[in-house]
N, C-alpha and C positions, 0 to 999 in steps of 0.2 A: 269183442265188444263187452261180452258177459261180464271177463277180469275187471275191465276197466270200470264198469257198472258197480260192480262188487266192491272194489277198490275204493269208488266215491261213496259207497255207502257206508263202509267203514271210517273215512274220512269223516265223515256228519255224523256217527254213532259217537266216534271220540271228541269233536268239536262240542257236541252236545253234551258230554260228560266232563268238560270242562278242560279239557287236556287242551294245553297252548297248541297254536296251530301250525307253530315249524315243528315241535314234536311228533302231530298227528302226523305231518305231512311226511316227516323223513319215515317215520315208522311204514306207513304206508307205502312210500314210494321204496324202501329199503326192502321189505316184503315182498312187494309186487316184482321187481327186480331179481330176487333170488329166485320165485318160484318162474319166471319164463327163463332167467339163463344161467341158475344154479347158485348153492351157494358159498362156492370160491370166489366163483367172479365178485358175487355183493360182497361178501369178508373181505377181498383187496380193494375194492370200490371204498369203503370206509376208511381206508389209511390215507 
C-alpha cells in the first residue's frame, strides 16, 4: 500500500512539473515494476 501511494505521489509531482502524463506514467510504472520484480524483467518488458 505504501509503495502505491509513493508512486502516486511521484506521479503527481511529475505532473506538476509539467512532464507529459504519458511519460510520467511510463516512468513511474517502469520503475515500480522494476522495484517489485527486478530490473531484468523490467528491461525485457520495454522491448
